[in-house]
C-alpha positions in Angstrom: 0.0 0.1 0.0 1.1 3.6 -0.7 -0.5 6.8 0.5 1.2 10.0 -0.6 0.6 13.5 -1.6 1.1 15.4 -4.9 4.4 17.3 -4.9 4.7 20.6 -6.9 3.8 19.0 -10.1 2.7 15.4 -9.2 3.8 12.1 -7.9 6.1 9.6 -9.5 4.8 6.1 -8.7 7.3 4.2 -10.9 9.5 3.1 -8.0 6.6 1.3 -6.3 4.0 0.5 -9.0 4.5 -2.1 -11.7 2.8 -0.2 -14.6 1.7 3.2 -13.4 4.4 5.7 -13.9 2.8 8.6 -12.1 0.2 11.3 -11.9 0.8 15.0 -12.6 -1.2 18.0 -11.7 -0.3 20.8 -14.2 -1.4 24.5 -14.2 -0.6 26.4 -17.2 -1.1 30.2 -18.0 -2.7 31.5 -21.3 -0.2 31.0 -24.1 2.0 28.5 -22.3 2.5 25.4 -24.3 4.4 22.1 -24.1 7.0 21.4 -26.7 6.1 18.7 -29.2 7.4 15.4 -27.7 6.9 11.7 -27.7 7.0 9.0 -25.0 8.0 5.7 -26.4 7.5 3.7 -23.4 4.2 4.8 -21.9 0.6 5.8 -22.6 -0.8 9.1 -21.3 -4.2 10.3 -20.4 -5.1 14.1 -19.8 -8.1 15.1 -17.7 -9.0 18.7 -18.0 -10.1 20.0 -14.6 -10.5 23.7 -15.7 -9.8 25.8 -18.8 -9.4 25.4 -22.5 -6.4 24.2 -24.6 -5.3 23.2 -28.1 -3.8 19.8 -28.2 -2.0 18.2 -31.1 -1.8 14.4 -31.1 0.0 13.1 -34.2 -1.4 14.8 -37.2 -4.6 15.9 -35.4 -5.3 19.1 -33.5 -8.4 19.8 -31.5 -9.6 22.1 -28.7 -10.3 20.6 -25.4 -12.0 22.0 -22.3 -13.2 21.2 -18.7 -14.3 17.6 -18.3 -12.6 16.3 -21.5 -10.4 13.2 -21.4 -7.6 12.8 -24.0 -5.8 9.5 -24.6 -2.2 9.6 -26.1 -0.8 6.3 -27.3 2.9 5.4 -26.8 5.2 6.7 -29.7 2.8 9.5 -30.8 4.1 13.0 -30.9 1.9 15.4 -29.0 1.7 18.8 -27.1 -0.8 21.0 -25.4 -1.2 24.9 -25.4 -3.3 26.8 -23.0 -5.9 29.0 -24.6 -7.1 30.0 -21.1 -5.8 29.4 -17.6 -5.6 25.6 -17.6 -5.4 22.8 -15.2 -4.8 19.3 -16.4 -4.2 16.0 -14.5 -2.1 13.7 -16.6 -1.7 9.9 -15.9 0.9 7.8 -17.3 1.0 4.0 -17.7 4.2 2.1 -18.5 4.2 0.0 -21.5 7.7 -1.4 -21.5 11.3 -0.3 -22.7 13.2 2.7 -21.4 12.3 6.3 -21.6 15.1 8.8 -20.6 12.7 11.8 -20.7 10.5 10.6 -17.8 11.1 13.6 -15.6 11.6 16.3 -18.2 9.2 19.2 -18.1 8.0 20.2 -21.4 6.2 23.6 -20.7 7.5 26.9 -21.9 
């Protein structure tokens, strides 16, 4: 069993969980965006707590807002850009292999 609290951005569960990498609580200001990036070894899910954003997943771009859930498969290039003040919870599940960028922050 593990009971913990989110740190500044989230909690990394990889050291104690078999397939769950972690859970992140991200707040972005209008105009902030994550660089286009790819995670080869894990799936990612975004849950929009509040706000609105443009998200690119592969060749698709769409607008997401409060209550939306976005699934990003492993190996697919993606990013998110805040259209308004934005809060997203992201959840990552390990699919195998090694990913050296696990702890990188992509927001600028």
